[in-house]
C-alpha positions in Angstrom: 2.3 57.8 21.8 1.7 54.1 22.4 1.5 52.8 26.0 4.8 51.0 26.5 6.4 49.4 29.5 10.1 48.8 30.4 10.4 45.5 32.2 13.3 43.4 33.6 13.7 39.9 32.3 14.9 36.9 34.4 17.8 34.7 33.3 15.6 32.1 31.6 13.9 34.8 29.5 17.2 36.3 28.6 18.6 32.9 27.5 15.4 32.3 25.5 15.9 35.5 23.6 19.5 34.8 22.6 19.2 31.1 22.1 18.9 31.3 18.3 22.4 32.8 18.0 23.3 35.6 15.7 25.2 38.8 16.2 26.2 40.3 19.6 28.6 42.9 20.8 31.7 42.0 22.7 33.0 44.7 25.1 36.4 44.6 26.8 39.3 46.8 27.9 41.9 46.2 25.2 45.3 47.6 24.4 43.7 50.7 22.9 41.2 51.3 25.8 37.6 50.2 25.7 36.6 48.2 22.7 33.2 47.0 21.4 33.2 44.6 18.5 30.3 42.8 16.7 30.8 39.0 16.6 28.6 36.2 15.5 27.9 33.7 18.2 26.0 30.6 19.3 24.6 29.7 22.7 26.0 26.4 23.8 25.3 25.0 27.3 24.2 28.5 28.5 27.5 30.0 27.4 28.4 32.2 24.5 30.8 30.8 21.9 32.4 32.9 19.1 35.4 32.5 16.8 38.3 34.8 16.1 41.6 34.7 14.2 44.5 33.0 16.0 47.0 35.7 16.9 44.6 38.4 15.8 43.7 41.6 17.7 40.7 40.1 19.6 42.5 36.9 20.5 45.6 38.8 21.7 43.6 41.5 23.6 41.7 38.8 25.5 44.8 37.3 27.0 45.6 38.6 30.4 49.4 38.6 30.0 49.8 38.0 33.8 51.5 34.6 33.3 48.9 32.6 35.2 47.9 29.4 33.5 44.2 29.5 32.4 43.7 33.1 33.6 40.6 34.5 32.0 39.7 38.0 30.9 36.4 39.6 32.1 34.1 40.8 29.3 30.6 42.0 28.7 28.5 40.7 25.8 25.3 42.3 24.6 22.6 41.1 22.2 19.5 43.0 21.3 16.6 43.2 18.9 14.4 46.4 18.5 11.6 47.5 16.2 11.9 51.2 15.7 8.4 51.4 14.2 6.7 50.0 17.3 9.4 51.1 19.8 9.5 47.6 21.2 12.3 45.2 21.7 14.7 43.6 24.2 18.3 43.7 25.3 20.4 41.1 27.1 23.7 41.7 28.9 26.1 38.9 29.8 29.1 39.5 32.0 31.8 36.9 32.8 35.2 35.5 31.8 36.3 34.9 28.3 37.9 31.5 28.2 40.2 30.6 25.3 39.3 27.2 24.0 42.8 25.7 23.8 42.4 22.0 24.7 41.4 19.4 22.0 38.4 18.3 24.1 37.1 21.9 24.5 37.7 22.6 20.9 35.7 19.5 19.8 32.8 20.7 22.0 33.0 24.2 20.5 33.1 22.9 17.0 30.0 20.7 17.7 28.0 23.9 18.3 28.1 24.5 14.5 29.2 28.1 14.6 30.2 29.3 11.1 32.2 32.5 11.1 30.8 35.3 8.9 34.2 36.8 8.4 36.0 33.9 6.7 37.4 30.5 7.6 40.7 31.9 9.0 38.9 32.5 12.3 39.7 29.1 13.9 40.2 30.2 17.5 37.2 29.7 19.7 36.4 31.8 22.8 33.7 30.9 25.3 32.1 33.4 27.7 30.8 31.7 30.8 28.1 33.9 32.3 28.5 35.1 35.8 25.7 37.6 35.5 22.8 37.6 33.0 20.4 40.6 32.9 17.9 41.8 30.4 15.2 44.3 29.7 12.4 44.5 27.3 10.1 47.3 26.1 6.6 46.0 25.3 3.2 47.3 24.6 1.0 47.3 27.7 -2.3 45.4 27.7 -4.2 48.7 27.3 -2.2 49.6 24.2 -2.7 46.1 22.7 -6.5 46.3 22.8 
């Protein structure tokens, strides 16, 4: 068995790992209890931006329904990359509010990120997750194993 080490990553390392964008998992408590969904995302100004369908399940579930203007729903967002053959990889967890991009100024900023939805062009509603907490871990070969 190879010599491997599990290490914590700081915020800068976590952001570096997810900076290319790709697929992440959105986790929230929705109408039907805990929900985890894959979404494609981009990192823009150290926040996560993804798209969903207006009036769709995700957009609706991420509204608080408490009648407070600009209330935001707390979510978790996870991105990882693992190599099963070498048993190495990393995982980043972001926790924070999911903000609906409703104003024209915010929408223009989100569109400038260049995020193209994988699920079709009907997903024209942007949601931005502003990190309150960013944590990550990596599994890597130790120096003894690399030599």
